[in-house]
Biotite code that builds the C-alpha atoms (Angstrom):
import biotite.structure as struc

atoms = struc.array([
    struc.Atom([0.023, 0.046, -0.040], chain_id="A", res_id=1, res_name="MET", atom_name="CA", element="C"),
    struc.Atom([1.299, 3.362, -1.001], chain_id="A", res_id=2, res_name="GLY", atom_name="CA", element="C"),
    struc.Atom([1.198, 6.887, 0.537], chain_id="A", res_id=3, res_name="SER", atom_name="CA", element="C"),
    struc.Atom([-2.324, 8.433, 1.022], chain_id="A", res_id=4, res_name="LEU", atom_name="CA", element="C"),
    struc.Atom([-0.928, 11.618, -0.386], chain_id="A", res_id=5, res_name="ALA", atom_name="CA", element="C"),
    struc.Atom([0.115, 9.880, -3.623], chain_id="A", res_id=6, res_name="GLU", atom_name="CA", element="C"),
    struc.Atom([-2.643, 7.354, -4.254], chain_id="A", res_id=7, res_name="GLU", atom_name="CA", element="C"),
    struc.Atom([-6.006, 8.667, -5.423], chain_id="A", res_id=8, res_name="ARG", atom_name="CA", element="C"),
    struc.Atom([-7.819, 5.263, -5.234], chain_id="A", res_id=9, res_name="PRO", atom_name="CA", element="C"),
    struc.Atom([-6.756, 4.762, -1.612], chain_id="A", res_id=10, res_name="LEU", atom_name="CA", element="C"),
    struc.Atom([-7.789, 8.432, -0.791], chain_id="A", res_id=11, res_name="ALA", atom_name="CA", element="C"),
    struc.Atom([-11.181, 7.748, -2.434], chain_id="A", res_id=12, res_name="ALA", atom_name="CA", element="C"),
    struc.Atom([-11.688, 4.509, -0.419], chain_id="A", res_id=13, res_name="ARG", atom_name="CA", element="C"),
    struc.Atom([-10.724, 6.175, 2.845], chain_id="A", res_id=14, res_name="LEU", atom_name="CA", element="C"),
    struc.Atom([-13.086, 9.032, 2.162], chain_id="A", res_id=15, res_name="ALA", atom_name="CA", element="C"),
    struc.Atom([-15.941, 6.605, 1.635], chain_id="A", res_id=16, res_name="GLU", atom_name="CA", element="C"),
    struc.Atom([-15.041, 5.085, 5.107], chain_id="A", res_id=17, res_name="VAL", atom_name="CA", element="C"),
    struc.Atom([-15.163, 8.393, 6.626], chain_id="A", res_id=18, res_name="LEU", atom_name="CA", element="C"),
    struc.Atom([-18.483, 9.232, 4.921], chain_id="A", res_id=19, res_name="LYS", atom_name="CA", element="C"),
    struc.Atom([-19.977, 6.105, 6.364], chain_id="A", res_id=20, res_name="ALA", atom_name="CA", element="C"),
    struc.Atom([-18.709, 7.052, 9.779], chain_id="A", res_id=21, res_name="LEU", atom_name="CA", element="C"),
    struc.Atom([-19.704, 10.745, 9.535], chain_id="A", res_id=22, res_name="ALA", atom_name="CA", element="C"),
    struc.Atom([-23.036, 10.375, 11.355], chain_id="A", res_id=23, res_name="HIS", atom_name="CA", element="C"),
    struc.Atom([-23.229, 10.587, 15.143], chain_id="A", res_id=24, res_name="PRO", atom_name="CA", element="C"),
    struc.Atom([-25.397, 7.391, 15.421], chain_id="A", res_id=25, res_name="VAL", atom_name="CA", element="C"),
    struc.Atom([-23.056, 5.320, 13.111], chain_id="A", res_id=26, res_name="ARG", atom_name="CA", element="C"),
    struc.Atom([-20.094, 6.501, 14.996], chain_id="A", res_id=27, res_name="LEU", atom_name="CA", element="C"),
    struc.Atom([-21.657, 5.498, 18.225], chain_id="A", res_id=28, res_name="ARG", atom_name="CA", element="C"),
    struc.Atom([-22.617, 2.059, 16.728], chain_id="A", res_id=29, res_name="ILE", atom_name="CA", element="C"),
    struc.Atom([-19.050, 1.565, 15.784], chain_id="A", res_id=30, res_name="VAL", atom_name="CA", element="C"),
    struc.Atom([-17.722, 2.504, 19.134], chain_id="A", res_id=31, res_name="ALA", atom_name="CA", element="C"),
    struc.Atom([-20.162, 0.056, 20.813], chain_id="A", res_id=32, res_name="ILE", atom_name="CA", element="C"),
    struc.Atom([-18.999, -2.746, 18.421], chain_id="A", res_id=33, res_name="LEU", atom_name="CA", element="C"),
    struc.Atom([-15.417, -2.039, 19.265], chain_id="A", res_id=34, res_name="CYS", atom_name="CA", element="C"),
    struc.Atom([-16.303, -3.267, 22.724], chain_id="A", res_id=35, res_name="GLU", atom_name="CA", element="C"),
    struc.Atom([-18.285, -6.505, 21.663], chain_id="A", res_id=36, res_name="ARG", atom_name="CA", element="C"),
    struc.Atom([-20.789, -7.910, 19.214], chain_id="A", res_id=37, res_name="GLU", atom_name="CA", element="C"),
    struc.Atom([-24.241, -6.760, 19.616], chain_id="A", res_id=38, res_name="GLU", atom_name="CA", element="C"),
    struc.Atom([-27.868, -7.273, 18.359], chain_id="A", res_id=39, res_name="SER", atom_name="CA", element="C"),
    struc.Atom([-30.081, -4.523, 16.934], chain_id="A", res_id=40, res_name="VAL", atom_name="CA", element="C"),
    struc.Atom([-32.072, -4.625, 20.170], chain_id="A", res_id=41, res_name="ILE", atom_name="CA", element="C"),
    struc.Atom([-28.980, -4.385, 22.284], chain_id="A", res_id=42, res_name="GLY", atom_name="CA", element="C"),
    struc.Atom([-27.599, -1.380, 20.183], chain_id="A", res_id=43, res_name="LEU", atom_name="CA", element="C"),
    struc.Atom([-31.091, 0.309, 20.213], chain_id="A", res_id=44, res_name="ALA", atom_name="CA", element="C"),
    struc.Atom([-31.273, 0.025, 24.095], chain_id="A", res_id=45, res_name="GLU", atom_name="CA", element="C"),
    struc.Atom([-27.655, 1.400, 24.511], chain_id="A", res_id=46, res_name="ARG", atom_name="CA", element="C"),
    struc.Atom([-28.199, 4.268, 22.185], chain_id="A", res_id=47, res_name="LEU", atom_name="CA", element="C"),
    struc.Atom([-31.764, 4.971, 23.463], chain_id="A", res_id=48, res_name="ASP", atom_name="CA", element="C"),
    struc.Atom([-33.118, 4.891, 19.935], chain_id="A", res_id=49, res_name="LEU", atom_name="CA", element="C"),
    struc.Atom([-35.772, 3.028, 18.041], chain_id="A", res_id=50, res_name="LYS", atom_name="CA", element="C"),
    struc.Atom([-34.620, -0.305, 16.417], chain_id="A", res_id=51, res_name="GLN", atom_name="CA", element="C"),
    struc.Atom([-35.704, 0.949, 12.889], chain_id="A", res_id=52, res_name="ALA", atom_name="CA", element="C"),
    struc.Atom([-33.300, 3.864, 13.219], chain_id="A", res_id=53, res_name="ILE", atom_name="CA", element="C"),
    struc.Atom([-30.524, 1.615, 14.399], chain_id="A", res_id=54, res_name="VAL", atom_name="CA", element="C"),
    struc.Atom([-31.254, -0.787, 11.482], chain_id="A", res_id=55, res_name="SER", atom_name="CA", element="C"),
    struc.Atom([-31.068, 1.896, 9.022], chain_id="A", res_id=56, res_name="GLN", atom_name="CA", element="C"),
    struc.Atom([-27.699, 3.012, 10.284], chain_id="A", res_id=57, res_name="GLN", atom_name="CA", element="C"),
    struc.Atom([-26.391, -0.604, 10.452], chain_id="A", res_id=58, res_name="LEU", atom_name="CA", element="C"),
    struc.Atom([-27.440, -0.998, 6.731], chain_id="A", res_id=59, res_name="ARG", atom_name="CA", element="C"),
    struc.Atom([-25.150, 1.832, 5.738], chain_id="A", res_id=60, res_name="ILE", atom_name="CA", element="C"),
    struc.Atom([-22.250, 0.378, 7.779], chain_id="A", res_id=61, res_name="LEU", atom_name="CA", element="C"),
    struc.Atom([-22.746, -3.137, 6.270], chain_id="A", res_id=62, res_name="ARG", atom_name="CA", element="C"),
    struc.Atom([-22.858, -1.695, 2.705], chain_id="A", res_id=63, res_name="MET", atom_name="CA", element="C"),
    struc.Atom([-19.671, 0.057, 3.410], chain_id="A", res_id=64, res_name="SER", atom_name="CA", element="C"),
    struc.Atom([-18.224, -3.371, 4.651], chain_id="A", res_id=65, res_name="ARG", atom_name="CA", element="C"),
    struc.Atom([-17.292, -1.763, 8.108], chain_id="A", res_id=66, res_name="LEU", atom_name="CA", element="C"),
    struc.Atom([-19.820, -4.024, 9.954], chain_id="A", res_id=67, res_name="VAL", atom_name="CA", element="C"),
    struc.Atom([-20.875, -7.637, 9.421], chain_id="A", res_id=68, res_name="SER", atom_name="CA", element="C"),
    struc.Atom([-23.853, -9.606, 10.622], chain_id="A", res_id=69, res_name="ALA", atom_name="CA", element="C"),
    struc.Atom([-24.300, -13.135, 11.716], chain_id="A", res_id=70, res_name="THR", atom_name="CA", element="C"),
    struc.Atom([-27.508, -15.051, 12.594], chain_id="A", res_id=71, res_name="ARG", atom_name="CA", element="C"),
    struc.Atom([-27.697, -16.583, 16.009], chain_id="A", res_id=72, res_name="GLN", atom_name="CA", element="C"),
    struc.Atom([-30.852, -18.077, 17.496], chain_id="A", res_id=73, res_name="GLU", atom_name="CA", element="C"),
    struc.Atom([-32.924, -16.084, 15.026], chain_id="A", res_id=74, res_name="GLY", atom_name="CA", element="C"),
    struc.Atom([-31.311, -12.786, 15.782], chain_id="A", res_id=75, res_name="PHE", atom_name="CA", element="C"),
    struc.Atom([-28.631, -10.776, 13.895], chain_id="A", res_id=76, res_name="SER", atom_name="CA", element="C"),
    struc.Atom([-25.461, -10.126, 15.728], chain_id="A", res_id=77, res_name="ARG", atom_name="CA", element="C"),
    struc.Atom([-23.273, -7.286, 14.361], chain_id="A", res_id=78, res_name="TYR", atom_name="CA", element="C"),
    struc.Atom([-19.606, -7.041, 14.672], chain_id="A", res_id=79, res_name="ALA", atom_name="CA", element="C"),
    struc.Atom([-16.819, -5.007, 13.201], chain_id="A", res_id=80, res_name="LEU", atom_name="CA", element="C"),
    struc.Atom([-15.794, -6.273, 9.873], chain_id="A", res_id=81, res_name="ALA", atom_name="CA", element="C"),
    struc.Atom([-12.693, -4.031, 9.976], chain_id="A", res_id=82, res_name="GLU", atom_name="CA", element="C"),
    struc.Atom([-10.803, -4.541, 13.174], chain_id="A", res_id=83, res_name="PRO", atom_name="CA", element="C"),
    struc.Atom([-8.639, -1.503, 12.622], chain_id="A", res_id=84, res_name="ARG", atom_name="CA", element="C"),
    struc.Atom([-11.771, 0.646, 13.283], chain_id="A", res_id=85, res_name="LEU", atom_name="CA", element="C"),
    struc.Atom([-10.841, 0.261, 16.973], chain_id="A", res_id=86, res_name="ARG", atom_name="CA", element="C"),
    struc.Atom([-7.633, 2.287, 16.256], chain_id="A", res_id=87, res_name="ASP", atom_name="CA", element="C"),
    struc.Atom([-9.622, 4.803, 14.406], chain_id="A", res_id=88, res_name="LEU", atom_name="CA", element="C"),
    struc.Atom([-12.199, 5.171, 17.248], chain_id="A", res_id=89, res_name="VAL", atom_name="CA", element="C"),
    struc.Atom([-9.498, 5.542, 19.757], chain_id="A", res_id=90, res_name="THR", atom_name="CA", element="C"),
    struc.Atom([-7.723, 8.175, 17.697], chain_id="A", res_id=91, res_name="CYS", atom_name="CA", element="C"),
    struc.Atom([-11.117, 10.115, 17.386], chain_id="A", res_id=92, res_name="LEU", atom_name="CA", element="C"),
    struc.Atom([-11.672, 9.883, 21.075], chain_id="A", res_id=93, res_name="GLU", atom_name="CA", element="C"),
    struc.Atom([-8.163, 11.498, 21.531], chain_id="A", res_id=94, res_name="GLY", atom_name="CA", element="C"),
    struc.Atom([-9.307, 14.338, 19.272], chain_id="A", res_id=95, res_name="CYS", atom_name="CA", element="C"),
    struc.Atom([-12.130, 15.213, 21.537], chain_id="A", res_id=96, res_name="HIS", atom_name="CA", element="C"),
    struc.Atom([-12.284, 18.863, 22.590], chain_id="A", res_id=97, res_name="ARG", atom_name="CA", element="C"),
    struc.Atom([-14.265, 20.421, 25.344], chain_id="A", res_id=98, res_name="GLU", atom_name="CA", element="C"),
    struc.Atom([-15.412, 23.134, 23.039], chain_id="A", res_id=99, res_name="GLU", atom_name="CA", element="C"),
    struc.Atom([-16.995, 21.766, 19.825], chain_id="A", res_id=100, res_name="PRO", atom_name="CA", element="C"),
    struc.Atom([-15.296, 22.832, 16.563], chain_id="A", res_id=101, res_name="ALA", atom_name="CA", element="C"),
    struc.Atom([-17.126, 25.402, 14.426], chain_id="A", res_id=102, res_name="VAL", atom_name="CA", element="C"),
    struc.Atom([-19.384, 23.533, 11.953], chain_id="A", res_id=103, res_name="PRO", atom_name="CA", element="C"),
    struc.Atom([-18.198, 23.736, 8.346], chain_id="A", res_id=104, res_name="VAL", atom_name="CA", element="C"),
    struc.Atom([-21.274, 25.512, 7.225], chain_id="A", res_id=105, res_name="ARG", atom_name="CA", element="C"),
    struc.Atom([-20.508, 28.461, 9.623], chain_id="A", res_id=106, res_name="ASN", atom_name="CA", element="C"),
    struc.Atom([-16.825, 28.659, 9.124], chain_id="A", res_id=107, res_name="ARG", atom_name="CA", element="C"),
    struc.Atom([-17.243, 30.893, 6.089], chain_id="A", res_id=108, res_name="GLY", atom_name="CA", element="C"),
    struc.Atom([-19.254, 33.557, 7.954], chain_id="A", res_id=109, res_name="ALA", atom_name="CA", element="C"),
    struc.Atom([-17.222, 33.558, 11.028], chain_id="A", res_id=110, res_name="GLU", atom_name="CA", element="C"),
    struc.Atom([-13.984, 33.488, 9.023], chain_id="A", res_id=111, res_name="GLY", atom_name="CA", element="C"),
    struc.Atom([-15.269, 36.369, 6.929], chain_id="A", res_id=112, res_name="ALA", atom_name="CA", element="C"),
    struc.Atom([-16.056, 38.350, 10.120], chain_id="A", res_id=113, res_name="LYS", atom_name="CA", element="C"),
    struc.Atom([-12.609, 37.698, 11.496], chain_id="A", res_id=114, res_name="ALA", atom_name="CA", element="C"),
    struc.Atom([-10.960, 38.498, 8.238], chain_id="A", res_id=115, res_name="ARG", atom_name="CA", element="C"),
    struc.Atom([-12.966, 41.728, 7.910], chain_id="A", res_id=116, res_name="GLY", atom_name="CA", element="C"),
    struc.Atom([-11.911, 42.791, 11.397], chain_id="A", res_id=117, res_name="ALA", atom_name="CA", element="C"),
    struc.Atom([-8.276, 42.165, 10.531], chain_id="A", res_id=118, res_name="GLU", atom_name="CA", element="C"),
    struc.Atom([-8.660, 43.993, 7.236], chain_id="A", res_id=119, res_name="SER", atom_name="CA", element="C"),
    struc.Atom([-10.222, 46.974, 8.892], chain_id="A", res_id=120, res_name="ALA", atom_name="CA", element="C"),
    struc.Atom([-7.444, 47.125, 11.501], chain_id="A", res_id=121, res_name="LYS", atom_name="CA", element="C"),
    struc.Atom([-4.832, 46.954, 8.777], chain_id="A", res_id=122, res_name="SER", atom_name="CA", element="C"),
    struc.Atom([-6.647, 49.443, 6.616], chain_id="A", res_id=123, res_name="LEU", atom_name="CA", element="C"),
    struc.Atom([-7.084, 51.767, 9.426], chain_id="A", res_id=124, res_name="GLY", atom_name="CA", element="C"),
    struc.Atom([-3.232, 51.886, 10.011], chain_id="A", res_id=125, res_name="ALA", atom_name="CA", element="C"),
    struc.Atom([-2.405, 51.846, 6.347], chain_id="A", res_id=126, res_name="GLU", atom_name="CA", element="C"),
    struc.Atom([-5.326, 54.036, 5.257], chain_id="A", res_id=127, res_name="GLY", atom_name="CA", element="C"),
    struc.Atom([-4.236, 56.652, 7.754], chain_id="A", res_id=128, res_name="ALA", atom_name="CA", element="C"),
    struc.Atom([-0.736, 56.650, 6.097], chain_id="A", res_id=129, res_name="LYS", atom_name="CA", element="C"),
    struc.Atom([-2.051, 56.810, 2.527], chain_id="A", res_id=130, res_name="THR", atom_name="CA", element="C"),
    struc.Atom([-4.763, 59.460, 3.041], chain_id="A", res_id=131, res_name="THR", atom_name="CA", element="C"),
    struc.Atom([-2.312, 62.071, 4.520], chain_id="A", res_id=132, res_name="LYS", atom_name="CA", element="C"),
])
């Protein structure tokens, strides 16, 4: 396997993995499955969500080949299909901040305000020089 920076197919595949995990419920499901196999009922109880919602999110994780299902005693049991997800979850937990990051959709406006304030300061100082 080559460098992520150099290999477009690898980057595309990893972006798909991140898309599959880019939902709070799916991320929590994967975190639970890092601990042990679980049924839909067990996941729904731990997540305090309806089984239908958990099943929808599990379908996406299965389609992305991150989670697998086996039948036991008439129930599906879910497990990680990619064991290295444990490392990713541990890494993500280490990235936790007390203050939430600014959502992407708000960065533009807040960044523009900050840039505008910085520009106004620099223009004030430079403008005073050029207008004299």
